[in-house]
C-alpha angles and dihedrals in degrees: 000000000000116000118255114248117263135165125245090244092053091049091052092048091051091049093051096044100038112031101022097038098226110175113248093236089059096040099099095052094043090045093053093050093044092047092052093050094043093049093049094047094047091048090056089051092051092048090052090052093041095240134137134202123258121194109189136183122232114205116068088356102066102002141013118219133184135167112272111234118225111279094010122131115230117243091205130013123331112233132174125220115188088337096310119120121234133182106228117190118192114218112258111271094017098141093048090048094050091049091051094046094048091053093063105018140048099235125218125184116219115182143157087225118108124244096263092054094045091048091053092049094046090054086064106035100032109013093160092049090231101135109046095058094149096063142262124267108200130179116272129179089256092055129081120255091202104054143035128203136192086222086081092055121070098230137120100256092213088063099041129106118193122205120193140139091224125075101186098061092060098053091134096050107034095134087064096046124112103190116215130199113260115259115215101167102289108156090207092055112132098181094122091052088057093044091050090056092046094049092049091047093050093047093047092049093048094054101030095102099036111144121235091260091052134235125301136173089207098056132068122306090258089072098038112123123234122258114257092220087056090048089053091048091052090048100047106005096107100043092104097035109143092020119120106187130203119190134209125182091355103097127026098222116048099160111141094237090058097047091087092062103026102119097228092048090049090051091049089056091047087058091051099262134119132228127223137175091211118085091199090058094048133095090200135029108202113197137182118222108242134153108291095016089141088070095054110126092212094052091047091050091047094051090046089054090052091049089050089057100253108179123225093011125124137185108204140166116255093256088076092063096037094048089048091052093046098044100041085227123103106241126223110263090213092070092057102033122142106228133208088234090059091050090052091046092239098129133013119239118250114272125235090255090053088056092046094050091052099039101042098046107129095359115128117212101185098118139033108254120231091218117030097176096102093047093047092050094049101037116055111217100229098161093106129229114229120219090224135028119258120271117246116247089232132022094245098037093108131023090228135064118285098164100113102084115083 
């Protein structure tokens, strides 16, 4: 029988309490010391074997699940969670991606799904439990549904890459975050192709200057490994250089005093950009399409600036920013531009499927490419990456958290 999912921290706690007999009133202090020693020792082992740590989300990153209505036929795999049927669709290329990731990374799963749901999904995508060797962090009543933290995962933070489709939940660890496009069941989705390229690129950059004797945190500075957040900054840290970005409808709190800590604003700066509240001081207005967007003062001002002939200024939909962040390639503003005709309601904007039909014509997606740079340059990634996960239609519709979308 497959083992139930559990986190490394839970396993350590059980070991200390159960087998080693540590008193409960001393557990926190002993846990902290044991965690520090275990993390340091494991990091040395991974450096010796030239591996890194990967902490990856489950829902809308690796799979897409929804409740199966009575009489409906599942599109993906039929799973049961506490007796309830769900249609679980693996992201295209999932098995190839997991094999690739496990060859260079120790893979951890970190999800807002509860243990029953995760167990059901794992029985389909990893029945032999061969990929997620690091552990599985599931939601528990004692854990937050609104944030995730690497403090819950026993990894050396300087060697850890985080993959998630949500920015807000990783507010404490944004320098480690590799944002992925949200997967909602699209059979043409190529998000795991892109992630494969990014993971290979990060691993190669981390170990490219390793000396013959290898890296070590315990030895002299000459053998000290780089920091993975610094590797990511060198790889993508200038993508938004020269961009000063104003937002409208994208984040709920745009007060100036909160801009320093608002996760999206932090990520913009990590990519080399700047954030402003003033449309007239911006190079880009990034807007989210919502009901009544035509009446937005910021959009009106941005389009007026364009009519007035402002140079090097763009009004774009939020997919431009989100696809740039997710692809590590600055996208063409023209593909995401807000037009005057749209504001007047004279012509509808192209849909995602219009873009897909045009961009994917003749492109085969059977294998994960070793080098995605040409494809990324020629094929804009207009699928859109939401800042928050979708909200469930009903409170009990899914056994995992769907509270992020507003």
